[in-house]
MDAnalysis code that builds the backbone (N, CA, C; Angstrom):
import MDAnalysis as mda
import numpy as np

u = mda.Universe.empty(141, n_residues=47, atom_resindex=np.repeat(np.arange(47), 3), trajectory=True)
u.add_TopologyAttr("name", ["N", "CA", "C"] * 47)
u.add_TopologyAttr("resid", np.arange(1, 48))
u.add_TopologyAttr("resname", ["UNK", "UNK", "UNK", "UNK", "UNK", "UNK", "UNK", "UNK", "UNK", "UNK", "UNK", "UNK", "UNK", "UNK", "UNK", "UNK", "UNK", "UNK", "UNK", "UNK", "UNK", "UNK", "UNK", "UNK", "UNK", "UNK", "UNK", "UNK", "UNK", "UNK", "UNK", "UNK", "UNK", "UNK", "UNK", "UNK", "UNK", "UNK", "UNK", "UNK", "UNK", "UNK", "UNK", "UNK", "UNK", "UNK", "UNK"])
u.atoms.positions = np.array([
    [-35.610, 122.803, -5.235],
    [-36.341, 122.729, -3.981],
    [-36.479, 124.104, -3.347],
    [-35.554, 124.987, -3.641],
    [-35.657, 126.345, -3.115],
    [-36.869, 127.073, -3.652],
    [-37.201, 126.799, -4.905],
    [-38.375, 127.428, -5.512],
    [-39.645, 126.954, -4.815],
    [-39.714, 125.677, -4.486],
    [-40.896, 125.139, -3.802],
    [-41.072, 125.825, -2.454],
    [-39.981, 125.981, -1.714],
    [-40.054, 126.637, -0.407],
    [-40.467, 128.095, -0.568],
    [-39.916, 128.784, -1.574],
    [-40.258, 130.190, -1.792],
    [-41.722, 130.352, -2.178],
    [-42.202, 129.518, -3.080],
    [-43.604, 129.597, -3.504],
    [-44.527, 129.276, -2.335],
    [-44.185, 128.262, -1.564],
    [-45.007, 127.900, -0.411],
    [-45.030, 129.033, 0.612],
    [-43.901, 129.684, 0.795],
    [-43.848, 130.809, 1.727],
    [-44.712, 131.965, 1.268],
    [-44.669, 132.279, -0.031],
    [-45.493, 133.375, -0.559],
    [-46.973, 133.044, -0.457],
    [-47.324, 131.778, -0.672],
    [-48.732, 131.369, -0.628],
    [-49.195, 131.037, 0.790],
    [-48.248, 131.057, 1.736],
    [-48.551, 130.737, 3.138],
    [-49.176, 129.342, 3.293],
    [-48.603, 128.370, 2.578],
    [-49.030, 126.980, 2.711],
    [-47.788, 126.110, 2.902],
    [-48.004, 124.858, 3.252],
    [-46.904, 123.927, 3.464],
    [-46.245, 123.566, 2.131],
    [-44.923, 123.431, 2.110],
    [-44.254, 122.979, 0.880],
    [-44.783, 121.633, 0.388],
    [-45.218, 120.770, 1.312],
    [-45.770, 119.476, 0.910],
    [-47.053, 119.647, 0.106],
    [-47.842, 120.677, 0.430],
    [-49.061, 120.950, -0.341],
    [-48.707, 121.335, -1.775],
    [-47.651, 122.129, -1.944],
    [-47.215, 122.527, -3.291],
    [-46.775, 121.299, -4.074],
    [-45.996, 120.427, -3.443],
    [-45.507, 119.224, -4.120],
    [-46.667, 118.308, -4.490],
    [-47.605, 118.115, -3.566],
    [-48.753, 117.244, -3.859],
    [-49.583, 117.807, -5.007],
    [-49.740, 119.128, -5.036],
    [-50.583, 119.743, -6.058],
    [-49.946, 119.667, -7.443],
    [-48.614, 119.696, -7.515],
    [-47.937, 119.736, -8.812],
    [-47.379, 118.389, -9.259],
    [-47.455, 117.358, -8.422],
    [-46.804, 116.095, -8.777],
    [-47.467, 115.402, -9.965],
    [-48.793, 115.418, -10.048],
    [-49.474, 114.742, -11.160],
    [-49.151, 115.413, -12.498],
    [-49.273, 116.745, -12.629],
    [-48.901, 117.364, -13.909],
    [-47.436, 117.143, -14.286],
    [-46.557, 117.136, -13.298],
    [-45.137, 116.899, -13.583],
    [-44.929, 115.488, -14.124],
    [-45.556, 114.504, -13.515],
    [-45.408, 113.121, -13.983],
    [-46.010, 112.931, -15.370],
    [-47.156, 113.556, -15.639],
    [-47.763, 113.466, -16.973],
    [-46.849, 114.117, -18.004],
    [-46.303, 115.275, -17.677],
    [-45.383, 115.950, -18.588],
    [-44.144, 115.123, -18.868],
    [-43.602, 114.490, -17.844],
    [-42.426, 113.638, -18.023],
    [-42.731, 112.470, -18.947],
    [-43.887, 111.854, -18.757],
    [-44.296, 110.745, -19.611],
    [-44.451, 111.193, -21.064],
    [-45.044, 112.361, -21.279],
    [-45.221, 112.888, -22.637],
    [-43.871, 113.139, -23.293],
    [-42.928, 113.697, -22.557],
    [-41.599, 113.967, -23.114],
    [-40.897, 112.666, -23.487],
    [-40.992, 111.656, -22.641],
    [-40.346, 110.373, -22.935],
    [-40.953, 109.738, -24.177],
    [-42.279, 109.715, -24.264],
    [-42.946, 109.122, -25.427],
    [-42.617, 109.910, -26.688],
    [-42.659, 111.233, -26.617],
    [-42.357, 112.056, -27.790],
    [-40.917, 111.853, -28.243],
    [-39.997, 111.704, -27.310],
    [-38.600, 111.464, -27.670],
    [-38.449, 110.127, -28.382],
    [-39.114, 109.105, -27.882],
    [-39.041, 107.794, -28.522],
    [-39.616, 107.834, -29.938],
    [-40.641, 108.630, -30.150],
    [-41.269, 108.713, -31.472],
    [-40.455, 109.582, -32.420],
    [-39.962, 110.716, -31.939],
    [-39.358, 111.712, -32.820],
    [-37.864, 111.541, -33.046],
    [-37.158, 110.893, -32.132],
    [-35.707, 110.766, -32.270],
    [-35.391, 109.420, -32.902],
    [-34.877, 109.435, -34.118],
    [-34.552, 108.159, -34.769],
    [-33.328, 107.501, -34.114],
    [-33.356, 106.184, -34.061],
    [-32.225, 105.443, -33.505],
    [-32.079, 105.611, -32.013],
    [-33.182, 105.742, -31.300],
    [-33.088, 105.909, -29.849],
    [-32.690, 104.587, -29.193],
    [-32.486, 104.598, -27.901],
    [-31.912, 103.462, -27.173],
    [-32.781, 102.206, -27.231],
    [-34.088, 102.350, -27.355],
    [-34.958, 101.175, -27.316],
    [-35.120, 100.487, -28.671],
    [-34.617, 101.078, -29.724],
    [-34.820, 100.478, -31.059],
    [-33.621, 99.670, -31.481],
])
């Protein structure tokens, strides 16, 4: 969270704007990592 505040301060915008702008790519990336782990790691928890 400190990084968000620092970046927002440098860009002179609200920290909430930074979070809103980056939330969709973060969620997509998280989904990709979860799916890739399920595919690539044999014997994962769901199998």
